[in-house]
C-alpha positions, -999 to +999 in steps of 0.1 A: -306+290+376-316+321+396-291+312+423-254+309+412-242+273+420-213+284+442-236+307+463-263+281+465-238+255+478-226+280+505-261+291+516-278+257+513-253+229+518-264+195+506-272+170+533-245+144+542-246+114+519-255+091+548-288+109+554-296+122+519-325+098+516-338+109+550-337+146+540-355+139+508-383+120+525-386+145+553-390+173+528-416+154+508-436+146+540-435+182+550-448+193+516-476+167+517-489+183+549-484+220+540-487+225+503-524+216+500-532+242+527-512+268+508-531+261+475-564+262+494-555+296+509-543+310+476-578+307+459-597+331+481-568+356+480-569+355+442-607+360+442-604+390+466-578+405+443-601+402+413-628+421+431-607+453+434-615+480+410-591+480+380-599+509+357-580+508+324-565+473+331-570+448+302-592+418+309-562+394+305-543+412+332-571+418+357-589+385+354-570+362+331-538+358+352-556+352+386-580+328+370-552+308+354-532+308+387-564+298+406-572+269+382-536+257+385-538+260+423-570+240+424-556+212+402-524+210+422-545+209+454-562+178+441-529+163+431-514+168+466-545+155+483-540+123+463-504+121+475-514+120+512-510+083+517-487+076+487-455+057+494-425+071+476-388+063+473-362+090+480-354+097+443-391+102+435-394+125+465-365+146+453-381+150+419-414+160+434-397+186+456-378+200+426-410+201+405-429+218+433-401+245+436-403+252+398-441+254+397-441+277+428-416+300+410-437+302+379-470+308+398-453+334+420-439+351+390-474+353+373-489+365+406-462+392+409-468+404+373-505+406+379-501+425+412-475+449+398-494+456+365-526+464+385-506+485+410-494+506+381-529+513+368-549+513+400-563+545+416-540+557+444-566+546+470-565+510+458-528+506+447-516+497+482-540+467+483-522+451+454-489+453+472-505+439+503-521+410+484-487+402+469-469+401+502-496+380+519-499+358+488-462+351+487-460+344+524-483+314+520-461+294+497-430+305+516-443+290+548-454+259+530-420+255+514-400+263+546-383+229+545-369+237+511-349+270+513-339+269+476-376+268+466-383+297+490-355+318+473-369+310+438-404+319+448-396+352+465-373+363+437-398+356+409-428+370+429-412+401+443-391+413+414-419+427+392-434+447+420-401+460+434-390+471+399-423+488+392-422+507+425-386+518+420-389+528+383-424+542+381-434+549+417-433+581+437-408+587+464-429+569+490-432+539+468-394+537+462-389+538+500-415+511+505-398+489+478-370+483+503-394+466+528-401+434+508-363+431+500-356+432+537-383+407+545-370+383+518-334+385+530-345+379+566-366+349+557-340+333+534-312+338+559-333+322+587-342+292+566-307+287+554-294+289+589-319+262+599-308+241+570-271+244+579-278+234+615-297+203+603-268+193+581-244+198+609-264+176+633-264+147+608-298+133+616-303+095+616-317+081+584-355+075+583-362+037+583 
């Protein structure tokens, strides 16, 4: 796992056993309402990124990755629309939340690789747009997964790591300085969501009937 178990337990405590089912169903219901919108928003962002000039970038990097991510987003959009009125038990809800977190991490990683590779090869006038597209593109799933702090951490880590490393290793001085900004943003978001999670666990909400 990206997050060491001991650290994950401290940052994201499990819900009390008495309301574990309520937490699982609440997370699932939140995803049903938010994830389809995130997938829908991802498609035009991918299209806009493909329209940027990419001189010297292989076809697989410039078009292949965003097309693959866009197709996956469209398919998952249809899947989540079909879940709108689906009745689920708590264990199934937990499996769906976990699977959604893994898929979000994979897609964010691919998106981050695409953005960082194009950033490296783009003309100076267009390079900042790839970093901007990455930040906006990651903000969408982060907001959709806000009820699942672990999923947010996985998504931010896999999505930001390629760009941050590229800016630090191959970027000019201004790029190295700018690489600090997404790290600060990620730490702020994760800390905020983890605090909300700990408060929810402390309140011990009543189980959903």
